[in-house]
C-alpha positions in Angstrom: 16.6 179.6 -126.0 14.2 181.2 -123.6 13.8 184.6 -125.3 11.2 186.1 -122.9 12.2 190.1 -123.2 15.4 188.8 -125.2 16.9 192.2 -126.4 17.2 193.1 -122.9 20.6 191.1 -122.4 21.9 192.8 -125.3 24.0 195.6 -126.1 26.5 197.4 -128.1 29.8 198.3 -127.4 31.2 201.3 -128.2 32.9 201.8 -131.4 36.7 202.2 -129.6 36.0 198.3 -128.5 34.4 197.4 -132.2 37.2 199.2 -133.9 39.4 196.8 -131.5 38.2 194.3 -132.5 38.4 194.5 -136.1 41.6 195.4 -136.3 42.1 191.3 -134.1 40.7 190.1 -137.3 38.2 188.4 -134.3 35.5 186.1 -136.6 32.1 186.8 -136.6 30.1 183.4 -136.6 28.4 182.8 -133.9 29.5 180.8 -131.2 27.3 180.9 -127.9 24.4 179.0 -129.8 25.8 175.4 -128.3 25.5 173.0 -131.3 22.8 170.7 -131.4 21.9 168.6 -134.6 19.2 168.9 -137.6 17.3 166.0 -136.7 16.4 164.2 -133.3 15.3 161.2 -132.3 13.8 161.4 -129.5 14.1 157.6 -128.9 17.8 156.7 -131.3 19.9 154.2 -129.1 21.6 156.7 -126.6 25.1 156.7 -127.7 27.9 157.3 -124.3 31.8 157.5 -125.1 34.6 156.7 -122.4 34.9 158.6 -120.1 38.7 159.4 -121.3 36.7 160.8 -124.5 36.3 163.8 -122.3 39.5 166.4 -122.5 39.7 168.4 -119.8 38.5 171.9 -119.1 38.7 174.3 -115.5 36.3 173.6 -113.9 33.5 177.6 -113.6 32.6 178.7 -110.2 29.0 178.5 -109.4 27.5 181.5 -106.7 25.4 179.1 -105.2 25.5 176.6 -101.5 24.9 173.7 -102.4 23.5 170.8 -99.1 23.1 167.2 -99.3 20.0 166.7 -98.9 18.2 163.0 -98.0 15.1 161.6 -101.3 13.1 161.6 -98.7 12.6 165.3 -98.0 12.1 166.4 -101.2 8.2 167.6 -101.3 6.0 165.0 -103.6 9.1 163.1 -104.4 6.7 160.1 -104.3 4.0 162.0 -105.5 5.5 163.1 -109.8 3.5 160.3 -111.8 6.6 160.0 -113.8 5.1 161.0 -117.3 7.4 161.9 -120.2 10.5 161.4 -117.0 12.8 159.2 -118.6 12.1 160.4 -122.4 13.5 163.7 -120.7 16.6 162.3 -118.7 16.9 159.9 -121.5 17.5 162.6 -123.9 18.9 164.8 -121.4 22.3 162.9 -121.4 22.5 163.0 -124.9 23.4 166.5 -124.3 25.3 165.8 -121.2 27.8 164.1 -123.7 28.5 165.9 -125.6 32.4 167.8 -125.6 32.5 171.4 -123.0 34.6 173.4 -125.3 36.2 175.6 -122.2 34.6 179.3 -123.9 33.3 181.2 -120.7 30.4 182.1 -124.6 29.3 179.8 -123.8 26.6 179.6 -120.2 28.2 176.9 -117.5 27.4 173.4 -118.5 27.4 169.5 -116.1 30.7 168.3 -117.2 30.4 165.2 -119.2 33.7 163.0 -117.3 31.0 163.3 -114.2 27.6 162.4 -115.6 29.2 159.3 -118.1 28.9 156.6 -116.0 25.5 157.1 -115.5 24.3 158.1 -118.8 25.8 154.5 -119.6 24.2 152.8 -117.2 21.2 154.7 -118.1 21.7 153.6 -122.1 21.7 149.6 -120.0 19.6 150.3 -118.3 16.7 148.3 -120.8 14.2 150.7 -120.4 11.8 152.0 -123.4 12.6 155.6 -123.3 9.1 156.5 -123.5 8.7 153.9 -120.0 7.1 155.8 -117.5 7.4 153.1 -115.4 7.3 155.7 -112.7 8.3 153.2 -110.1 11.1 151.9 -111.9 12.6 155.5 -113.7 12.7 156.9 -109.3 14.4 153.8 -108.9 17.0 154.3 -110.6 17.4 157.6 -109.8 17.8 156.8 -106.3 20.1 154.4 -107.1 22.2 156.8 -109.6 21.6 160.5 -108.0 22.3 162.7 -104.9 19.8 165.9 -104.4 21.2 168.8 -103.3 19.8 172.3 -101.9 21.1 174.7 -104.2 20.5 178.5 -101.4 22.6 181.5 -101.3 22.9 183.8 -98.2 20.5 181.2 -96.6 17.8 181.8 -99.5 16.5 179.0 -100.8 13.8 180.0 -102.7 12.4 182.7 -105.5 10.2 183.2 -108.5 8.7 180.6 -110.9 7.2 182.3 -114.5 6.1 180.6 -117.5 6.5 180.2 -121.1 5.6 178.5 -123.9 5.3 177.8 -127.7 3.0 179.6 -129.6 0.8 177.5 -132.3 0.2 180.2 -135.1 -1.1 180.2 -138.4 0.2 181.0 -141.8 1.7 180.7 -145.3 4.1 180.4 -147.9 3.2 182.9 -150.2 2.4 186.6 -149.0 -1.8 187.3 -150.1 -4.9 188.2 -148.6 -4.2 188.2 -144.5 -0.8 186.9 -144.8 1.0 189.9 -144.9 3.4 189.5 -141.3 6.5 188.1 -143.0 8.9 186.1 -141.0 12.9 186.4 -141.2 15.1 184.2 -141.6 18.8 185.5 -140.8 20.2 188.0 -142.8 23.6 187.5 -144.8 25.0 191.1 -144.1 24.3 190.7 -140.4 27.5 190.1 -138.4 28.2 188.5 -134.6 31.7 189.6 -133.4 32.2 187.2 -130.0 34.5 190.2 -127.8 35.6 187.0 -126.0 37.1 185.3 -128.2 39.8 188.4 -128.1 39.2 189.4 -124.6 38.7 187.2 -122.0 37.6 190.8 -119.7 34.6 190.7 -122.7 34.1 186.6 -121.7 29.9 186.7 -123.0 29.8 189.4 -124.3 28.6 189.3 -128.5 27.8 192.3 -130.8 25.9 192.8 -133.7 26.4 194.7 -136.7 26.9 195.2 -140.2 29.9 196.7 -142.5 29.5 200.3 -143.6 31.9 200.9 -146.1 35.2 199.8 -143.8 32.9 200.6 -140.5 30.8 198.5 -138.5 27.7 200.4 -137.7 23.9 198.6 -135.3 22.0 196.7 -137.8 18.3 198.2 -138.5 16.5 198.4 -136.7 12.7 196.1 -136.9 11.6 200.0 -138.9 14.4 200.5 -140.8 14.2 196.1 -141.9 10.5 196.7 -143.2 11.3 199.9 -145.3 14.5 198.2 -146.6 14.5 197.6 -150.4 17.6 194.5 -149.2 15.3 192.6 -146.7 16.0 189.3 -145.3 14.9 186.7 -146.7 10.9 185.7 -146.2 10.4 181.7 -144.6 6.8 182.8 -144.2 4.0 184.8 -143.8 1.3 184.9 -140.6 -1.2 186.5 -140.5 -1.6 188.8 -137.2 0.9 191.6 -136.2 0.6 190.8 -132.5 1.3 186.9 -132.5 3.9 187.3 -134.9 5.4 189.9 -132.2 4.9 187.8 -129.1 6.4 184.6 -131.1 9.3 186.6 -131.6 8.8 187.5 -128.2 9.4 183.6 -127.2 11.9 183.0 -129.7 10.4 180.4 -130.9 6.6 178.8 -132.6 4.8 176.2 -134.3 2.8 177.5 -137.6 0.1 175.0 -139.1 0.5 176.4 -143.1 -2.4 176.1 -145.5 -1.8 172.5 -146.7 -2.4 171.4 -143.3 1.6 171.0 -142.6 3.1 172.3 -139.6 7.2 174.1 -139.6 8.4 175.3 -136.3 10.1 178.5 -136.6 13.3 178.4 -134.2 15.8 181.6 -132.8 18.7 182.2 -135.0 19.9 185.0 -134.4 18.7 189.2 -133.9 19.2 192.3 -135.0 21.2 193.7 -131.7 18.9 196.4 -130.6 17.7 196.9 -127.0 13.8 195.1 -126.7 10.3 197.7 -126.3 7.4 196.4 -125.2 4.8 197.3 -126.9 1.9 197.0 -123.9 4.1 200.2 -122.2 3.9 201.8 -125.6 -0.4 201.1 -126.0 -0.3 202.5 -121.8 2.4 205.3 -122.7 0.3 206.5 -125.4 -2.8 206.6 -123.3 -4.1 203.9 -125.7 -4.7 200.6 -122.6 -4.2 201.2 -118.7 -0.7 199.4 -117.9 -2.4 196.9 -115.8 -5.4 195.7 -119.3 -1.5 195.5 -121.8 -2.4 191.6 -122.2 -1.9 189.8 -125.8 -6.4 189.3 -126.0 -5.8 193.1 -125.6 -3.3 194.6 -127.7 -5.2 192.4 -130.6 -7.8 194.0 -130.6 -7.2 197.0 -130.2 -4.7 195.9 -134.0 -7.8 195.2 -134.9 -9.7 198.8 -134.2 -6.8 200.6 -135.1 -5.1 199.1 -138.9 -3.6 202.7 -139.6 -0.9 202.2 -136.3 -0.2 198.7 -136.3 3.3 199.5 -137.3 3.9 202.3 -134.9 2.5 200.0 -132.2 5.5 197.6 -133.7 7.3 199.8 -134.8 8.2 200.7 -131.0 9.8 198.0 -130.2 13.9 198.0 -131.8 14.4 194.6 -132.0 13.7 191.5 -134.4 14.5 188.6 -134.4 15.4 186.2 -136.5 14.8 182.0 -137.1 14.8 179.3 -139.1 12.6 176.9 -139.9 13.0 173.0 -138.7 10.3 169.6 -139.1 9.0 168.7 -135.8 9.9 164.5 -135.4 8.0 164.0 -132.3 4.4 165.2 -130.8 7.0 165.6 -127.7 9.9 167.5 -129.3 9.6 170.2 -128.1 11.0 174.0 -130.0 15.6 173.4 -128.8 16.7 175.1 -126.3 19.8 177.4 -125.1 21.3 174.2 -124.6 20.6 172.4 -128.0 17.8 169.7 -126.8 14.9 170.2 -127.2 12.4 170.7 -124.6 9.4 168.6 -123.1 6.5 169.8 -121.8 6.0 170.1 -118.1 10.2 168.9 -117.4 11.9 171.4 -118.9 13.0 174.6 -117.1 15.1 177.9 -118.0 17.5 178.2 -115.2 20.2 180.8 -113.9 23.5 178.9 -115.6 25.6 180.6 -113.2 24.0 178.6 -110.2 22.5 175.8 -112.4 25.0 174.5 -115.0 22.9 173.4 -118.1 22.1 169.4 -118.2 20.8 169.1 -114.8 18.3 167.2 -113.7 15.9 169.1 -110.6 13.3 168.7 -108.1 11.9 171.2 -108.6 8.7 171.8 -105.7 6.5 174.5 -106.4 2.4 175.7 -107.2 0.4 176.0 -110.0 -0.3 178.9 -111.6 -2.9 180.9 -109.2 -3.3 178.4 -107.1 -1.4 176.5 -104.1 -2.2 173.1 -105.1 1.8 171.4 -105.3 3.1 171.2 -107.9 6.3 169.2 -107.5 8.4 166.9 -110.1 11.9 166.5 -111.5 12.6 168.8 -114.2 16.1 169.6 -116.4 17.6 172.7 -116.7 18.0 172.8 -120.4 17.4 177.0 -120.4 18.4 179.8 -120.2 17.0 183.5 -121.1 17.1 187.5 -119.9 15.2 188.0 -116.3 15.6 184.5 -115.8 18.4 185.7 -112.6 19.2 184.7 -109.0 19.3 181.1 -107.1 16.7 178.9 -108.2 14.9 181.5 -110.5 13.6 179.2 -113.6 11.1 179.2 -116.0 8.3 176.8 -117.2 7.8 175.6 -120.1 4.4 174.4 -120.1 4.8 172.8 -124.0 2.6 174.7 -127.8 -0.3 176.5 -127.9 -3.1 178.7 -126.1 -3.7 176.2 -123.1 -0.1 176.4 -122.6 0.0 179.7 -123.2 -2.9 179.7 -121.3 -0.9 178.7 -118.3 2.3 180.2 -119.2 0.5 183.1 -119.0 -0.8 182.9 -115.0 2.5 181.6 -113.5 4.1 183.4 -110.5 4.7 181.4 -108.0 7.4 180.7 -106.0 9.7 177.5 -105.6 12.7 175.9 -104.7 15.1 173.6 -107.0 17.2 170.6 -105.7 20.2 170.0 -108.4 19.8 166.1 -108.7 23.7 164.9 -109.7 26.0 161.8 -109.7 25.7 160.3 -106.2 29.6 158.8 -107.0 30.4 163.2 -107.9 30.5 165.1 -105.0 29.0 168.6 -104.6 27.5 169.7 -107.7 30.3 171.7 -110.3 30.2 173.5 -114.1 32.0 173.7 -116.5 
């Protein structure tokens, strides 16, 4: 999940609604995250079930309008160098071939039955999963897919931002500079899917904990820090601001003292509202808001070590993680679609307009530039701030260079959904 300002989308519901949910005996298990493999091989053979294996589910309405266009009308289509394109397409089929539950608590997805013939053709194409043969890959796409421009009331452009996976330094044990904990999900955290009992609340979830026989909001960041019953710690980081921004991004790589690297992947959060520490510093007169970037916040923290906790606790939200191995350098963190993101080939979208799993053609420009950036990408993530037609968040990859590009990116762009040629207009399940 792209967790850029993640907690902005979560709101606790009135106590009366919570009481009704508990009386109805609703499950407290997290159901809003698609299933994903614990170990993921990017090049394993692609398994494609028979089309009859997919149970029919009702279509879900999409908010946009979709206009069929020719491949030749896509700006810069011939310039896409196809690097990692087939690898991403091949693995995207793994997600497309999962059954759809029909739950409206999950983001809208592309229907597996529609994509089965295309993914079957990909599995039988003879192309190596890591092929960067631009001519062969593009010929396959042109043969099997049809571009559809996405608009809403004649609007076809929107903002294109960027995100990335931080790389930070950590230790399995606390000591020396390693003082900032990254927590796993606590055992007493309850996640309640209201839509299981009340269809009108589909997609709404609350988080809390039991206090006697009553469910109450889960602890704030400050309360967790003071608690004698803290969540389990996965690793300790050496910088509080890096730890904070890793939570904002929702995942990151941690380089351990022994030279190994692990990934911290989003597991859950405490349900509290997100507050910007940059805005807190500006409100306190410590930094001008325009200068409240990560570098300046880190410098402020180093010069005010006695006020670091005060700054961090201005944000009540806390993200919890799970540890994952990194089986392939090309495999980024898993997005909302449960498939590892690939640098410069995957994006976060608004699934009200673009079903997750859809290949797209994105036409935009590079950060702070008029240089065209036009390529096939894949809708494999969502984000609280990613709303509206053609709104996309571009995944730049891992590390400082990717972070630099992501931080500067605020461009304008258009998108076309690349949909199975024989299936008609794009649809969602």
